[in-house]
C-alpha positions in Angstrom: 3.5 -50.1 -26.8 2.0 -48.0 -24.0 0.7 -49.8 -21.0 -1.4 -48.7 -18.1 1.4 -49.8 -15.7 3.9 -47.4 -17.2 5.4 -45.0 -14.6 6.7 -41.8 -16.2 9.0 -40.9 -13.3 10.5 -44.4 -13.4 11.3 -43.8 -17.1 13.0 -40.5 -16.3 14.9 -42.2 -13.5 16.0 -45.0 -15.8 17.0 -42.5 -18.6 18.9 -40.4 -16.0 20.8 -43.3 -14.7 21.7 -44.6 -18.2 22.4 -41.3 -20.0 23.3 -38.5 -17.5 27.1 -39.0 -17.6 27.0 -39.3 -21.4 25.0 -36.0 -21.6 27.3 -34.2 -19.2 30.3 -35.4 -21.4 28.6 -34.1 -24.6 27.9 -30.8 -22.9 31.4 -30.5 -21.4 32.9 -30.8 -24.9 30.5 -28.2 -26.2 30.8 -25.7 -23.4 34.3 -26.4 -22.1 33.1 -25.8 -18.5 32.1 -28.6 -16.1 29.8 -26.4 -14.1 27.9 -25.1 -17.1 27.7 -28.7 -18.5 26.2 -29.9 -15.2 23.7 -27.0 -15.1 22.5 -27.7 -18.6 22.3 -31.4 -18.0 20.2 -30.7 -14.9 18.0 -28.4 -16.8 17.6 -31.0 -19.5 16.3 -33.6 -17.1 14.1 -31.0 -15.4 12.5 -30.4 -18.9 12.2 -34.1 -19.4 10.3 -34.4 -16.1 8.0 -31.5 -17.0 7.4 -33.0 -20.5 5.4 -35.7 -18.6 6.4 -38.5 -21.0 3.6 -41.0 -21.3 5.6 -43.9 -22.9 9.2 -45.2 -22.9 11.6 -43.1 -25.1 12.6 -44.9 -28.2 15.8 -42.8 -28.7 16.6 -41.3 -25.3 19.9 -39.8 -26.4 18.5 -38.1 -29.4 15.6 -36.8 -27.2 18.1 -35.5 -24.5 20.4 -34.0 -27.1 17.4 -32.1 -28.7 16.3 -30.7 -25.3 19.9 -29.8 -24.4 20.4 -28.1 -27.8 17.3 -26.0 -27.3 18.5 -25.0 -23.8 21.9 -24.0 -25.3 20.2 -21.9 -27.9 18.1 -20.2 -25.1 21.3 -19.5 -23.1 23.0 -18.0 -26.2 19.9 -15.8 -26.9 19.9 -14.6 -23.3 23.6 -13.8 -23.4 23.1 -11.8 -26.7 20.1 -10.0 -25.2 22.1 -9.1 -22.1 25.1 -8.0 -24.1 22.9 -5.8 -26.3 21.2 -4.3 -23.2 24.5 -3.6 -21.5 25.8 -1.9 -24.6 22.6 0.1 -24.8 23.0 1.1 -21.2 26.6 2.2 -21.8 25.4 4.8 -24.3 23.0 6.3 -21.6 24.0 9.0 -19.1 24.9 7.6 -15.7 21.8 9.2 -14.2 19.4 6.9 -16.0 21.2 3.7 -15.2 18.6 1.3 -13.7 19.1 -0.5 -10.4 20.3 -4.1 -10.4 16.8 -5.3 -9.7 15.4 -3.2 -12.6 18.0 -4.5 -14.9 17.1 -8.1 -14.0 13.4 -7.5 -14.6 14.1 -5.8 -17.9 16.3 -8.6 -19.1 13.7 -11.1 -18.1 11.0 -9.2 -20.0 13.2 -9.0 -23.1 13.8 -12.7 -22.9 10.0 -13.3 -22.7 9.5 -11.0 -25.6 12.0 -13.0 -27.7 10.4 -16.3 -26.8 7.0 -14.9 -27.7 8.2 -13.6 -31.0 9.8 -17.0 -31.7 6.4 -18.5 -31.7 5.3 -16.3 -34.6 5.7 -17.6 -38.2 8.9 -16.1 -39.7 7.1 -13.7 -42.1 4.8 -12.4 -39.4 7.7 -11.9 -37.0 9.6 -9.9 -39.7 6.6 -7.8 -40.4 6.0 -7.2 -36.7 9.6 -6.2 -36.1 9.7 -4.0 -39.2 6.6 -2.2 -38.1 7.2 -1.9 -34.4 11.0 -1.5 -34.2 11.8 0.2 -37.5 8.5 2.2 -37.8 8.0 1.1 -41.4 4.7 1.7 -43.1 2.6 -1.2 -44.5 3.6 -0.1 -48.0 7.3 0.0 -47.3 7.2 -3.5 -45.6 5.1 -4.8 -48.5 7.6 -3.5 -51.1 10.6 -4.9 -49.2 9.0 -8.4 -48.7 7.2 -8.6 -52.0 3.8 -8.7 -50.5 0.7 -6.5 -50.8 0.0 -3.8 -48.2 -3.2 -5.7 -47.3 -1.3 -8.9 -46.6 1.1 -7.0 -44.4 -1.8 -5.4 -42.5 -3.5 -8.7 -41.9 -0.3 -10.4 -40.9 0.5 -7.6 -38.4 -3.0 -7.8 -37.0 -2.6 -11.6 -36.5 0.8 -11.0 -34.8 -0.6 -8.4 -32.5 -3.6 -10.6 -31.5 -1.1 -13.5 -31.0 1.0 -11.3 -28.6 -2.0 -9.9 -26.8 -3.5 -13.4 -26.3 -0.1 -14.8 -25.1 0.2 -12.0 -22.5 -3.4 -11.5 -21.4 -4.9 -14.9 -22.1 
């Protein structure tokens, strides 16, 4: 029952007052660290504000839990990317080790790439990664996935257009 007098920020404030402590408790149990729980709770409400909610939330706890879960998945992904990157660096000679600033930029770029790839349909993402990272041919990908080489080529083309559009508009 949306009304013209609904104030989105008033709703966020109301949800914050009613559910912030609950959310921090849930996150504390999941993370085992009060500081991390407070950070994720803060980020959850920041996302809620940016969502620009236009009507009162019917199930605010479910909504908050969904946002928080997505944030936790993002944190886990970033940690996995950083771990893989650090392991990769450990295999390199010391002379090619990038500066702290370069490492931060590289990790940020890797995170953006992962987020972009997550927006692709699962099959397109698999085809893209098989072609780009593993250097597989259309025929090899088609055989492994049970598709035609033509379908692989079209899917890869759509994935490349999607990536190009996301980066360059």
